[in-house]
Backbone as a printed PyTorch tensor [residue, N CA C, xyz], in Angstrom:
tensor([[[-21.8890,  25.5020, -66.8290],
         [-22.7540,  25.4960, -65.6660],
         [-23.3780,  26.8730, -65.4140]],

        [[-23.4590,  27.7360, -66.4490],
         [-23.9920,  29.0710, -66.2330],
         [-25.4780,  29.0470, -65.9300]],

        [[-26.1770,  27.9150, -66.1650],
         [-27.5930,  27.8320, -65.8620],
         [-27.8310,  27.4290, -64.4140]],

        [[-26.7800,  27.1310, -63.6860],
         [-26.8820,  26.7410, -62.2940],
         [-26.5010,  27.8980, -61.3700]],

        [[-26.9160,  27.7940, -60.1100],
         [-26.6280,  28.8160, -59.1100],
         [-25.5670,  28.2900, -58.1630]],

        [[-24.4970,  29.0330, -57.9970],
         [-23.4290,  28.5970, -57.1020],
         [-23.7790,  28.9380, -55.6530]],

        [[-23.4760,  28.0100, -54.7550],
         [-23.8060,  28.1600, -53.3450],
         [-22.5450,  28.2160, -52.4840]],

        [[-22.6770,  28.8450, -51.3330],
         [-21.6390,  28.8050, -50.3170],
         [-22.2730,  28.2980, -49.0190]],

        [[-21.4500,  27.7880, -48.1230],
         [-21.9530,  27.2810, -46.8560],
         [-22.0550,  28.4350, -45.8640]],

        [[-23.2770,  28.7010, -45.4140],
         [-23.5130,  29.7910, -44.4590],
         [-23.2700,  29.3370, -43.0220]],

        [[-23.5600,  28.0600, -42.7540],
         [-23.3400,  27.5550, -41.3990],
         [-24.0860,  26.2590, -41.1490]],

        [[-23.8580,  25.6910, -39.9710],
         [-24.5330,  24.4690, -39.5380],
         [-25.0630,  24.7210, -38.1350]],

        [[-26.3310,  24.3870, -37.9180],
         [-26.9090,  24.5930, -36.5960],
         [-27.6640,  23.3450, -36.1550]],

        [[-27.7290,  23.1630, -34.8540],
         [-28.4380,  22.0200, -34.2830],
         [-29.9330,  22.2530, -34.4060]],

        [[-30.6580,  21.2360, -34.8730],
         [-32.1080,  21.3440, -34.9890],
         [-32.7300,  21.5910, -33.6240]],

        [[-33.6370,  22.5460, -33.5700],
         [-34.3420,  22.8340, -32.3240],
         [-35.6750,  22.0990, -32.2670]],

        [[-35.8860,  21.2160, -33.2320],
         [-37.1390,  20.4650, -33.2860],
         [-36.9110,  18.9880, -33.0230]],

        [[-35.8510,  18.4180, -33.6100],
         [-35.5970,  16.9830, -33.5010],
         [-34.1770,  16.7270, -33.0150]],

        [[-34.0410,  15.9400, -31.9780],
         [-32.7300,  15.6570, -31.3820],
         [-31.8350,  14.8910, -32.3520]],

        [[-30.5380,  15.2590, -32.3870],
         [-29.5740,  14.5570, -33.2090],
         [-29.5840,  14.9410, -34.6730]],

        [[-30.3900,  15.9350, -35.0470],
         [-30.4900,  16.3810, -36.4350],
         [-29.9420,  17.8040, -36.5400]],

        [[-29.3030,  18.0900, -37.6640],
         [-28.7100,  19.4060, -37.8790],
         [-29.2810,  20.0410, -39.1450]],

        [[-29.1090,  21.3370, -39.2510],
         [-29.5400,  22.0740, -40.4390],
         [-28.3130,  22.6780, -41.1050]],

        [[-28.0630,  22.2810, -42.3490],
         [-26.9960,  22.8560, -43.1610],
         [-27.5970,  24.0120, -43.9440]],

        [[-27.0600,  25.2060, -43.7630],
         [-27.6020,  26.3860, -44.4150],
         [-26.6740,  26.8140, -45.5500]],

        [[-27.1810,  26.7130, -46.7610],
         [-26.4460,  27.1520, -47.9520],
         [-27.0670,  28.4440, -48.4490]],

        [[-26.2820,  29.2540, -49.1450],
         [-26.8170,  30.4920, -49.6850],
         [-26.1600,  30.8200, -51.0150]],

        [[-26.8850,  31.5550, -51.8290],
         [-26.2990,  32.0120, -53.0840],
         [-25.2320,  33.0490, -52.7720]],

        [[-24.3730,  33.3210, -53.7280],
         [-23.2220,  34.1800, -53.4640],
         [-23.6110,  35.5970, -53.0720]],

        [[-24.7890,  36.0720, -53.5380],
         [-25.2290,  37.4090, -53.1470],
         [-25.7780,  37.4320, -51.7340]],

        [[-26.1240,  36.2490, -51.2060],
         [-26.6300,  36.1540, -49.8390],
         [-28.1080,  36.4520, -49.6920]],

        [[-28.8240,  36.6870, -50.7930],
         [-30.2420,  37.0420, -50.7050],
         [-31.1620,  35.8340, -50.5810]],

        [[-30.6820,  34.6620, -50.9900],
         [-31.5050,  33.4560, -50.8970],
         [-30.7310,  32.4030, -50.1160]],

        [[-31.3800,  31.8310, -49.1130],
         [-30.7520,  30.7930, -48.3000],
         [-31.5310,  29.4990, -48.4560]],

        [[-30.7880,  28.3890, -48.4460],
         [-31.3790,  27.0770, -48.6720],
         [-31.0690,  26.1730, -47.4760]],

        [[-32.0400,  25.9210, -46.5890],
         [-31.8070,  25.0310, -45.4320],
         [-31.9900,  23.5670, -45.8170]],

        [[-31.0350,  22.7200, -45.4130],
         [-31.0920,  21.2860, -45.7100],
         [-30.8890,  20.5110, -44.4130]],

        [[-31.7810,  19.5780, -44.1360],
         [-31.6860,  18.7670, -42.9300],
         [-30.6550,  17.6660, -43.1430]],

        [[-29.6960,  17.5280, -42.2060],
         [-28.6650,  16.4980, -42.3270],
         [-28.4870,  15.7910, -40.9880]],

        [[-27.8280,  14.6410, -41.0210],
         [-27.6170,  13.8560, -39.8100],
         [-26.3320,  14.2900, -39.0990]],

        [[-26.1980,  13.8110, -37.8680],
         [-25.1070,  14.2500, -37.0020],
         [-23.7230,  13.9550, -37.5890]],

        [[-23.5220,  12.7400, -38.1240],
         [-22.1940,  12.3640, -38.6310],
         [-21.7450,  13.2960, -39.7560]],

        [[-22.6360,  13.5310, -40.7220],
         [-22.2850,  14.4080, -41.8400],
         [-22.0690,  15.8440, -41.3730]],

        [[-22.8720,  16.2760, -40.3900],
         [-22.7110,  17.6360, -39.8630],
         [-21.3300,  17.7990, -39.2220]],

        [[-20.9150,  16.8010, -38.4430],
         [-19.5980,  16.8550, -37.8100],
         [-18.4860,  16.8220, -38.8530]],

        [[-18.6870,  16.0280, -39.8810],
         [-17.6710,  15.9120, -40.9220],
         [-17.4880,  17.2280, -41.6790]],

        [[-18.6060,  17.8820, -42.0000],
         [-18.5330,  19.1640, -42.7020],
         [-17.8860,  20.2180, -41.8150]],

        [[-18.3190,  20.2640, -40.5490],
         [-17.7510,  21.2390, -39.6170],
         [-16.2570,  21.0070, -39.4220]],

        [[-15.8540,  19.7310, -39.3590],
         [-14.4360,  19.4000, -39.1990],
         [-13.6340,  19.8970, -40.4000]],

        [[-14.1550,  19.6560, -41.5980],
         [-13.4370,  20.0710, -42.8110],
         [-13.3460,  21.5890, -42.9180]],

        [[-14.3660,  22.2930, -42.4240],
         [-14.3480,  23.7500, -42.4780],
         [-13.3830,  24.3400, -41.4590]],

        [[-13.3290,  23.6930, -40.2750],
         [-12.4960,  24.2370, -39.2140],
         [-11.1210,  23.6280, -39.1000]],

        [[-11.0450,  22.2970, -39.2660],
         [ -9.7840,  21.5500, -39.1710],
         [ -9.0350,  21.8640, -37.8800]],

        [[ -9.7970,  21.8660, -36.7710],
         [ -9.1660,  22.1790, -35.4870],
         [ -8.4830,  20.9620, -34.8780]],

        [[ -9.0830,  19.7860, -35.0430],
         [ -8.5250,  18.5710, -34.4560],
         [ -7.8910,  17.7430, -35.5700]],

        [[ -6.6000,  17.9060, -35.7760],
         [ -5.9250,  17.2500, -36.8900],
         [ -5.7530,  15.7500, -36.6570]],

        [[ -5.9860,  15.2840, -35.4380],
         [ -5.8500,  13.8590, -35.1480],
         [ -7.1080,  13.0830, -35.5280]],

        [[ -8.1770,  13.7890, -35.8130],
         [ -9.4450,  13.1430, -36.1230],
         [ -9.6520,  13.0950, -37.6270]],

        [[-10.2960,  12.0200, -38.1030],
         [-10.5960,  11.9220, -39.5300],
         [-11.9280,  11.2080, -39.7200]],

        [[-12.5270,  11.4140, -40.8850],
         [-13.8110,  10.8240, -41.2390],
         [-13.6550,  10.0040, -42.5120]],

        [[-14.6960,   9.2640, -42.8340],
         [-14.6920,   8.4680, -44.0630],
         [-14.4590,   9.3610, -45.2770]],

        [[-14.9550,  10.5810, -45.2250],
         [-14.7580,  11.5140, -46.3410],
         [-13.2840,  11.8470, -46.5460]],

        [[-12.4960,  11.8350, -45.4590],
         [-11.0570,  12.0680, -45.5830],
         [-10.3700,  10.8850, -46.2660]],

        [[-10.8560,   9.6830, -45.9760],
         [-10.3210,   8.4950, -46.6330],
         [-10.5890,   8.5600, -48.1360]],

        [[-11.7940,   8.9980, -48.5000],
         [-12.1190,   9.1310, -49.9230],
         [-11.2040,  10.1570, -50.5930]],

        [[-10.8940,  11.2360, -49.8820],
         [ -9.9960,  12.2510, -50.4320],
         [ -8.6190,  11.6650, -50.7040]],

        [[ -8.0880,  10.8910, -49.7610],
         [ -6.7780,  10.2650, -49.9480],
         [ -6.8060,   9.2700, -51.0970]],

        [[ -7.8630,   8.4810, -51.1580],
         [ -8.0250,   7.5150, -52.2520],
         [ -8.0530,   8.2220, -53.6080]],

        [[ -8.8280,   9.3180, -53.6810],
         [ -8.9650,  10.0430, -54.9390],
         [ -7.6340,  10.6380, -55.3930]],

        [[ -6.8810,  11.1920, -54.4600],
         [ -5.5940,  11.7800, -54.8220],
         [ -4.6230,  10.7210, -55.3290]],

        [[ -4.6550,   9.5430, -54.7000],
         [ -3.7520,   8.4610, -55.1010],
         [ -4.0080,   8.0230, -56.5270]],

        [[ -5.2780,   7.9860, -56.9190],
         [ -5.6390,   7.4990, -58.2610],
         [ -6.0140,   8.6400, -59.2130]],

        [[ -5.5340,   9.8250, -58.9060],
         [ -5.6970,  10.9830, -59.7950],
         [ -7.1600,  11.2420, -60.1410]],

        [[ -7.9930,  11.2770, -59.1060],
         [ -9.4100,  11.5820, -59.2740],
         [ -9.6760,  12.9450, -58.6310]],

        [[-10.3230,  13.8050, -59.3690],
         [-10.6230,  15.1460, -58.8660],
         [-12.1360,  15.3650, -58.8300]],

        [[-12.6150,  15.8960, -57.7400],
         [-14.0260,  16.2530, -57.6460],
         [-14.1950,  17.6560, -58.2210]],

        [[-14.8780,  17.7530, -59.3530],
         [-15.0130,  19.0320, -60.0430],
         [-16.1280,  19.8980, -59.4670]],

        [[-17.2490,  19.2620, -59.1040],
         [-18.3890,  20.0360, -58.6060],
         [-19.4350,  19.1130, -57.9950]],

        [[-20.2640,  19.6970, -57.1570],
         [-21.4370,  19.0250, -56.6040],
         [-22.6610,  19.7810, -57.1000]],

        [[-23.6680,  19.0560, -57.5640],
         [-24.8920,  19.6820, -58.0650],
         [-26.0960,  19.1170, -57.3160]],

        [[-26.8060,  19.9720, -56.6130],
         [-28.0720,  19.5900, -55.9750],
         [-29.1400,  19.7960, -57.0360]],

        [[-29.6160,  18.7020, -57.6100],
         [-30.4040,  18.8130, -58.8340],
         [-31.8840,  18.4960, -58.6940]],

        [[-32.3220,  17.9460, -57.5640],
         [-33.7290,  17.5590, -57.4550],
         [-34.1860,  17.6460, -56.0010]],

        [[-35.4680,  17.9800, -55.8140],
         [-36.0820,  18.0350, -54.4920],
         [-37.4360,  17.3580, -54.5650]],

        [[-37.5810,  16.2680, -53.8090],
         [-38.8340,  15.5090, -53.8050],
         [-39.2270,  15.2170, -52.3590]],

        [[-40.4150,  15.6890, -51.9710],
         [-40.9340,  15.4450, -50.6200],
         [-39.9400,  15.8540, -49.5370]],

        [[-39.2820,  16.9910, -49.7440],
         [-38.3640,  17.5020, -48.7460],
         [-36.9790,  16.8870, -48.7720]],

        [[-36.7300,  15.9460, -49.6850],
         [-35.4270,  15.2840, -49.7840],
         [-34.6690,  15.8390, -50.9870]],

        [[-33.4310,  16.2850, -50.7410],
         [-32.5980,  16.8320, -51.8090],
         [-31.7390,  15.7220, -52.4100]],

        [[-31.6600,  15.7020, -53.7280],
         [-30.8440,  14.7280, -54.4510],
         [-29.6720,  15.4570, -55.1070]],

        [[-28.4810,  14.8490, -54.9810],
         [-27.2760,  15.4940, -55.5070],
         [-26.4630,  14.5440, -56.3680]],

        [[-25.6470,  15.1230, -57.2150],
         [-24.7020,  14.3440, -58.0190],
         [-23.3120,  14.9370, -57.8330]],

        [[-22.3160,  14.0550, -57.9150],
         [-20.9180,  14.4580, -57.8060],
         [-20.2720,  14.3050, -59.1780]],

        [[-19.6460,  15.3590, -59.6620],
         [-18.9630,  15.3180, -60.9510],
         [-17.4790,  15.0760, -60.7060]],

        [[-16.9780,  13.9610, -61.2160],
         [-15.5870,  13.5580, -60.9960],
         [-14.8090,  13.5740, -62.3010]],

        [[-13.5210,  13.8560, -62.1850],
         [-12.6240,  13.8120, -63.3340],
         [-11.5000,  12.8310, -63.0180]],

        [[-11.3620,  11.8300, -63.8670],
         [-10.3510,  10.7860, -63.6780],
         [ -9.1950,  11.0150, -64.6490]],

        [[ -7.9610,  10.8540, -64.1540],
         [ -6.7970,  11.0500, -64.9970],
         [ -6.0360,  12.2930, -64.6050]],

        [[ -4.9490,  12.5560, -65.2860],
         [ -4.1140,  13.7190, -64.9650],
         [ -3.3270,  14.1290, -66.1950]],

        [[ -2.4880,  15.1110, -66.0170],
         [ -1.6390,  15.5810, -67.1150],
         [ -0.3170,  14.8260, -67.1690]],

        [[ -0.2260,  13.7360, -66.3860],
         [  1.0040,  12.9470, -66.3660],
         [  1.1840,  12.2130, -67.6950]],

        [[  2.4030,  12.1740, -68.1970],
         [  2.6950,  11.4690, -69.4420],
         [  3.4290,  10.1720, -69.1060]],

        [[  2.8480,   9.0530, -69.5220],
         [  3.4430,   7.7420, -69.2820],
         [  3.7740,   7.0930, -70.6240]],

        [[  5.0150,   6.6340, -70.7430],
         [  5.4880,   5.9600, -71.9660],
         [  5.2160,   6.8250, -73.1920]],

        [[  5.4590,   8.1170, -73.0310],
         [  5.3300,   9.0250, -74.1630],
         [  3.9130,   9.4020, -74.5090]],

        [[  2.9050,   8.9240, -73.7210],
         [  1.5090,   9.2240, -74.0150],
         [  0.8630,   9.9400, -72.8350]],

        [[  0.0780,  10.9310, -73.1470],
         [ -0.6430,  11.6670, -72.1220],
         [ -1.8930,  10.8960, -71.7150]],

        [[ -2.0900,  10.7410, -70.4090],
         [ -3.2660,  10.0270, -69.9160],
         [ -4.5130,  10.8570, -70.1920]],

        [[ -5.4810,  10.2680, -70.8610],
         [ -6.7120,  10.9750, -71.2070],
         [ -7.6130,  11.0980, -69.9850]],

        [[ -8.1280,  12.2950, -69.7740],
         [ -9.0270,  12.5160, -68.6520],
         [-10.4350,  12.0550, -68.9960]],

        [[-11.0980,  11.4700, -68.0160],
         [-12.4780,  11.0120, -68.1940],
         [-13.3460,  11.6100, -67.1030]],

        [[-14.5690,  11.9670, -67.4650],
         [-15.4960,  12.5310, -66.4960],
         [-16.5640,  11.5040, -66.1200]],

        [[-16.9410,  11.5200, -64.8520],
         [-17.9670,  10.6090, -64.3470],
         [-18.9280,  11.3900, -63.4700]],

        [[-20.1760,  10.9440, -63.4320],
         [-21.1770,  11.5570, -62.5550],
         [-21.8380,  10.4590, -61.7400]],

        [[-21.8300,  10.6200, -60.4080],
         [-22.4540,   9.6200, -59.5500],
         [-23.3990,  10.3200, -58.5730]],

        [[-24.4480,   9.6000, -58.1760],
         [-25.4140,  10.1490, -57.2200],
         [-24.8760,  10.0230, -55.8000]],

        [[-25.3170,  10.9090, -54.9280],
         [-24.8310,  10.9220, -53.5590],
         [-25.8540,  11.5890, -52.6570]],

        [[-25.8240,  11.2230, -51.3600],
         [-26.5740,  12.0050, -50.3860],
         [-26.0140,  13.4210, -50.4180]],

        [[-26.8790,  14.4000, -50.3200],
         [-26.4400,  15.7850, -50.3900],
         [-25.4330,  16.1180, -49.2890]],

        [[-25.6660,  15.6040, -48.0890],
         [-24.7490,  15.8950, -46.9830],
         [-23.3630,  15.3150, -47.2390]],

        [[-23.2920,  14.0920, -47.7880],
         [-21.9940,  13.4960, -48.1240],
         [-21.3190,  14.2820, -49.2430]],

        [[-22.1150,  14.6850, -50.2300],
         [-21.5640,  15.4420, -51.3530],
         [-20.9550,  16.7570, -50.8870]],

        [[-21.6350,  17.4410, -49.9810],
         [-21.1170,  18.7150, -49.4600],
         [-19.8520,  18.4830, -48.6450]],

        [[-19.8400,  17.4090, -47.8360],
         [-18.6500,  17.0900, -47.0350],
         [-17.4390,  16.8630, -47.9350]],

        [[-17.6450,  16.2310, -49.0790],
         [-16.5530,  16.0070, -50.0220],
         [-16.1680,  17.3040, -50.7400]],

        [[-17.1580,  18.0880, -51.1080],
         [-16.8810,  19.3470, -51.8110],
         [-15.9910,  20.2590, -50.9850]],

        [[-16.2270,  20.3010, -49.6750],
         [-15.4010,  21.1410, -48.8020],
         [-13.9540,  20.6640, -48.8280]],

        [[-13.7670,  19.3530, -48.7950],
         [-12.4000,  18.8050, -48.7710],
         [-11.6810,  19.0050, -50.0950]],

        [[-12.3980,  18.9130, -51.1950],
         [-11.7890,  19.0900, -52.5160],
         [-11.7650,  20.5610, -52.9400]],

        [[-12.3610,  21.4210, -52.1020],
         [-12.5040,  22.8420, -52.4380],
         [-13.2090,  22.9930, -53.7830]],

        [[-14.2550,  22.1920, -53.9420],
         [-15.0270,  22.1810, -55.1880],
         [-16.2900,  23.0210, -55.0240]],

        [[-16.7730,  23.6110, -56.0950],
         [-17.9900,  24.4310, -56.0150],
         [-19.2460,  23.5760, -55.8230]],

        [[-20.2440,  24.1830, -55.2030],
         [-21.5400,  23.5450, -54.9900],
         [-22.5800,  24.3560, -55.7500]],

        [[-23.4130,  23.6670, -56.5330],
         [-24.4300,  24.3410, -57.3330],
         [-25.8120,  23.7590, -57.0480]],

        [[-26.8320,  24.5350, -57.3960],
         [-28.1940,  24.0180, -57.4240],
         [-28.9330,  24.6750, -58.5820]],

        [[-30.1850,  24.2840, -58.7770],
         [-30.9690,  24.8160, -59.8900],
         [-31.8960,  25.9350, -59.4230]],

        [[-32.3270,  26.7550, -60.3480],
         [-33.2770,  27.8160, -60.0330],
         [-34.5930,  27.2160, -59.5510]],

        [[-34.9810,  26.0720, -60.1090],
         [-36.2250,  25.4110, -59.7020],
         [-36.2130,  25.0460, -58.2170]],

        [[-35.0860,  24.5310, -57.7360],
         [-34.9820,  24.1670, -56.3250],
         [-35.0100,  25.4090, -55.4490]],

        [[-34.3430,  26.4700, -55.8820],
         [-34.3890,  27.7180, -55.1220],
         [-35.8130,  28.2480, -55.0090]],

        [[-36.5770,  28.1420, -56.1120],
         [-37.9540,  28.6160, -56.0930],
         [-38.8190,  27.7700, -55.1590]],

        [[-38.4850,  26.4920, -55.0350],
         [-39.2600,  25.5970, -54.1740],
         [-38.8960,  25.7260, -52.7030]],

        [[-37.6060,  25.7840, -52.4060],
         [-37.1620,  25.6640, -51.0120],
         [-36.3420,  26.8350, -50.5110]],

        [[-35.9690,  27.7590, -51.3830],
         [-35.1480,  28.8820, -50.9530],
         [-35.9310,  29.8960, -50.1340]],

        [[-35.2680,  30.5100, -49.1720],
         [-35.8650,  31.5650, -48.3590],
         [-35.2340,  32.8850, -48.7710]],

        [[-36.0460,  33.8140, -49.2650],
         [-35.5480,  35.0880, -49.7860],
         [-35.3760,  36.1050, -48.6670]],

        [[-34.2980,  36.8850, -48.7660],
         [-34.0110,  37.9120, -47.7630],
         [-33.8620,  39.2660, -48.4470]],

        [[-34.2950,  40.3000, -47.7430],
         [-34.0690,  41.6740, -48.1780],
         [-33.6470,  42.4580, -46.9460]],

        [[-32.4180,  42.9690, -46.9480],
         [-31.8710,  43.6840, -45.7860],
         [-31.9030,  42.8240, -44.5260]],

        [[-31.6070,  41.5250, -44.7060],
         [-31.5330,  40.6200, -43.5640],
         [-32.8600,  40.0880, -43.0840]],

        [[-33.9580,  40.4420, -43.7700],
         [-35.2910,  40.0050, -43.3460],
         [-35.8710,  39.0810, -44.4040]],

        [[-36.4170,  37.9010, -44.0090],
         [-37.0250,  36.9970, -44.9810],
         [-38.2940,  37.6000, -45.5600]],

        [[-38.4950,  37.4550, -46.8700],
         [-39.6880,  38.0100, -47.5090],
         [-40.3190,  36.9690, -48.4040]],

        [[-41.6050,  37.1700, -48.6870],
         [-42.3230,  36.3500, -49.6520],
         [-42.2460,  37.0820, -50.9840]],

        [[-41.6100,  36.4780, -51.9870],
         [-41.4050,  37.1590, -53.2690],
         [-42.7220,  37.5430, -53.9280]],

        [[-43.7980,  36.8090, -53.6290],
         [-45.0870,  37.1180, -54.2420],
         [-45.7210,  38.3350, -53.5870]],

        [[-45.3450,  38.6170, -52.3160],
         [-45.9530,  39.7260, -51.5930],
         [-44.8800,  40.5520, -50.9040]],

        [[-43.8010,  40.8460, -51.6150],
         [-42.6490,  41.4610, -50.9770],
         [-42.9090,  42.9000, -50.5370]],

        [[-43.9690,  43.5350, -51.0360],
         [-44.2780,  44.8990, -50.6330],
         [-45.2370,  44.9590, -49.4480]],

        [[-45.6790,  43.8010, -48.9940],
         [-46.6340,  43.7610, -47.8910],
         [-45.8970,  43.6080, -46.5720]],

        [[-46.3350,  44.3230, -45.5570],
         [-45.7320,  44.2000, -44.2320],
         [-46.6640,  43.4110, -43.3320]],

        [[-46.1000,  42.7690, -42.3300],
         [-46.8790,  41.8920, -41.4640],
         [-46.7370,  42.3020, -40.0070]],

        [[-47.8800,  42.3680, -39.3310],
         [-47.8780,  42.5020, -37.8780],
         [-47.8460,  41.0890, -37.3310]],

        [[-46.6900,  40.6620, -36.8500],
         [-46.4960,  39.2430, -36.5630],
         [-47.3960,  38.7370, -35.4560]],

        [[-47.5180,  39.4890, -34.3690],
         [-48.3520,  39.0200, -33.2850],
         [-47.7990,  37.7760, -32.6070]],

        [[-46.5220,  37.4680, -32.8150],
         [-45.9080,  36.2740, -32.2350],
         [-44.7530,  36.6990, -31.3430]],

        [[-44.8470,  36.4190, -30.0800],
         [-43.7810,  36.7570, -29.1410],
         [-42.6060,  35.8190, -29.3230]],

        [[-41.3900,  36.3430, -29.1560],
         [-40.2000,  35.5000, -29.2650],
         [-40.2510,  34.3610, -28.2550]],

        [[-40.7380,  34.6420, -27.0380],
         [-40.7870,  33.6220, -26.0050],
         [-41.7660,  32.5080, -26.3350]],

        [[-42.6850,  32.7600, -27.2630],
         [-43.6750,  31.7500, -27.6240],
         [-43.2360,  30.9280, -28.8250]],

        [[-42.0260,  31.1750, -29.3340],
         [-41.5890,  30.4690, -30.5340],
         [-41.4780,  28.9680, -30.2810]],

        [[-41.1160,  28.5840, -29.0510],
         [-41.0070,  27.1650, -28.7330],
         [-42.3230,  26.4530, -28.9840]],

        [[-43.4390,  27.1370, -28.6940],
         [-44.7550,  26.5460, -28.9280],
         [-44.9450,  26.2430, -30.4140]],

        [[-44.5210,  27.1600, -31.2590],
         [-44.7170,  26.9880, -32.6880],
         [-43.7710,  25.9540, -33.2850]],

        [[-42.6450,  25.6990, -32.6230],
         [-41.7310,  24.6680, -33.1110],
         [-42.3780,  23.2990, -33.0920]],

        [[-43.3420,  23.1210, -32.1900],
         [-43.9910,  21.8320, -32.0440],
         [-45.1690,  21.6670, -33.0010]],

        [[-45.3940,  22.6490, -33.8460],
         [-46.5130,  22.5800, -34.7590],
         [-46.3570,  21.4180, -35.7340]],

        [[-47.4430,  20.6820, -35.9180],
         [-47.4400,  19.5840, -36.8630],
         [-47.7520,  20.1050, -38.2590]],

        [[-47.6490,  19.2210, -39.2300],
         [-47.9800,  19.5950, -40.6040],
         [-49.4190,  20.0620, -40.6890]],

        [[-50.3130,  19.3830, -39.9740],
         [-51.7260,  19.7640, -40.0000],
         [-51.9360,  21.1410, -39.3780]],

        [[-51.1850,  21.4360, -38.3060],
         [-51.2880,  22.7470, -37.6690],
         [-50.9040,  23.8540, -38.6510]],

        [[-49.8210,  23.6300, -39.3880],
         [-49.3870,  24.6390, -40.3590],
         [-50.4180,  24.8000, -41.4700]],

        [[-51.0300,  23.7080, -41.8700],
         [-52.0570,  23.7640, -42.9200],
         [-53.2630,  24.5920, -42.4960]],

        [[-53.5020,  24.6480, -41.1940],
         [-54.6660,  25.3770, -40.6930],
         [-54.3790,  26.8560, -40.4420]],

        [[-53.1260,  27.2580, -40.5480],
         [-52.7740,  28.6600, -40.3240],
         [-53.0260,  29.4850, -41.5740]],

        [[-53.3200,  30.7700, -41.3910],
         [-53.5150,  31.6510, -42.5370],
         [-52.1590,  31.9660, -43.1720]],

        [[-52.1790,  32.4110, -44.4140],
         [-50.9370,  32.7360, -45.1090],
         [-50.2070,  33.8850, -44.4110]],

        [[-50.9540,  34.8420, -43.8880],
         [-50.3430,  35.9610, -43.1730],
         [-49.6130,  35.4710, -41.9270]],

        [[-50.2560,  34.5740, -41.1710],
         [-49.6200,  34.0460, -39.9610],
         [-48.3990,  33.1870, -40.3020]],

        [[-48.4890,  32.4530, -41.4050],
         [-47.3430,  31.6380, -41.8170],
         [-46.1470,  32.5150, -42.1510]],

        [[-46.3900,  33.6030, -42.8580],
         [-45.2900,  34.5130, -43.1880],
         [-44.7180,  35.1730, -41.9400]],

        [[-45.5760,  35.4760, -40.9740],
         [-45.0950,  36.0540, -39.7150],
         [-44.2280,  35.0350, -38.9710]],

        [[-44.6950,  33.7970, -38.9370],
         [-43.9460,  32.7470, -38.2620],
         [-42.6280,  32.4640, -38.9780]],

        [[-42.6450,  32.5560, -40.3000],
         [-41.4220,  32.3600, -41.0740],
         [-40.3720,  33.3930, -40.6880]],

        [[-40.7910,  34.6420, -40.5270],
         [-39.8630,  35.6860, -40.1050],
         [-39.2400,  35.3630, -38.7580]],

        [[-40.0540,  34.9610, -37.8120],
         [-39.5420,  34.6580, -36.4770],
         [-38.6480,  33.4240, -36.4860]],

        [[-39.0020,  32.4430, -37.2820],
         [-38.1940,  31.2270, -37.3440],
         [-36.7930,  31.5360, -37.8530]],

        [[-36.6980,  32.3710, -38.8780],
         [-35.3900,  32.7000, -39.4550],
         [-34.5900,  33.5920, -38.5150]],

        [[-35.2390,  34.5880, -37.9260],
         [-34.5420,  35.4810, -37.0020],
         [-33.9440,  34.7020, -35.8400]],

        [[-34.6630,  33.6640, -35.3870],
         [-34.1900,  32.8500, -34.2660],
         [-33.4100,  31.6180, -34.7250]],

        [[-33.0620,  31.5860, -36.0440],
         [-32.2450,  30.5270, -36.6350],
         [-32.8790,  29.1450, -36.4970]],

        [[-34.2130,  29.0990, -36.5420],
         [-34.9320,  27.8120, -36.5550],
         [-35.1810,  27.4380, -38.0170]],

        [[-34.1110,  27.0750, -38.7120],
         [-34.2050,  26.9120, -40.1580],
         [-35.0080,  25.6780, -40.5690]],

        [[-35.0500,  24.6710, -39.7090],
         [-35.8560,  23.4990, -40.0370],
         [-37.3370,  23.8710, -40.0460]],

        [[-37.7580,  24.6320, -39.0430],
         [-39.1410,  25.1010, -39.0120],
         [-39.4050,  26.0070, -40.2100]],

        [[-38.4480,  26.8630, -40.5400],
         [-38.6050,  27.7590, -41.6890],
         [-38.8030,  26.9710, -42.9720]],

        [[-38.0730,  25.8710, -43.1230],
         [-38.2120,  25.0460, -44.3270],
         [-39.5990,  24.4170, -44.3970]],

        [[-40.1380,  24.0000, -43.2580],
         [-41.4740,  23.4050, -43.2360],
         [-42.5330,  24.4450, -43.5920]],

        [[-42.3520,  25.6630, -43.0900],
         [-43.3090,  26.7320, -43.3960],
         [-43.2520,  27.0830, -44.8750]],

        [[-42.0250,  27.1730, -45.4060],
         [-41.8640,  27.5070, -46.8330],
         [-42.5280,  26.4550, -47.7080]],

        [[-42.4190,  25.2060, -47.3200],
         [-43.0390,  24.1280, -48.0770],
         [-44.5530,  24.2710, -48.0820]],

        [[-45.1270,  24.6470, -46.9360],
         [-46.5680,  24.8340, -46.8390],
         [-47.0190,  26.0340, -47.6700]],

        [[-46.2570,  27.1390, -47.6490],
         [-46.5920,  28.2980, -48.4580],
         [-46.5570,  27.9780, -49.9520]],

        [[-45.5540,  27.2150, -50.3720],
         [-45.4450,  26.8480, -51.7800],
         [-46.5920,  25.9260, -52.1990]],

        [[-47.0690,  25.1010, -51.2820],
         [-48.1510,  24.1700, -51.5920],
         [-49.4320,  24.9270, -51.9360]],

        [[-49.5610,  26.1210, -51.4030],
         [-50.7920,  26.8920, -51.5970],
         [-50.8120,  27.6950, -52.8810]],

        [[-49.7130,  27.6870, -53.6150],
         [-49.6740,  28.4680, -54.8630],
         [-50.6810,  27.9440, -55.8860]]])
């Protein structure tokens, strides 16, 4: 898997644009590129529960899968976010069936399987199995947000500075921007808005802006 990029979970935040939706923020191990993924409330709670494990009396369907897998000697080896189409991330789960147990003098042969999964479900399982999460360089180039010293930058114009002209108090106005509104903005204004969106942790808006910037290449 040396051609893939390993990710860690940076955090989960409530969408400031759409009610009941959350943003899962993944990042490469160096922390310079962050990947925002929109997820639903149930998966967000499940991931947060697995990370924190504060309420031991509560369980999710993902916990049932973990118990099932352990009973039948199934191990989740890795999760791979391998495709991005129209803002939707596609993932696969790599499973290993079998164990080192010897039955009737014979060692059980391990078998590997790959199945497709919603990215949010795959991440929820990866946390429980303590399995690594990977993505491709292509997806990072499409949807990743690059940072330098904690500030988001455009890799094509990383030496250029921007006078944002956008007040923090006016960010709520820009959250309501439609796709057409973003299409009508200049590239300089989009990059300025991207900076403000990330600083204020509006990662869903940041993902929409990044998509518009990439469309103009």
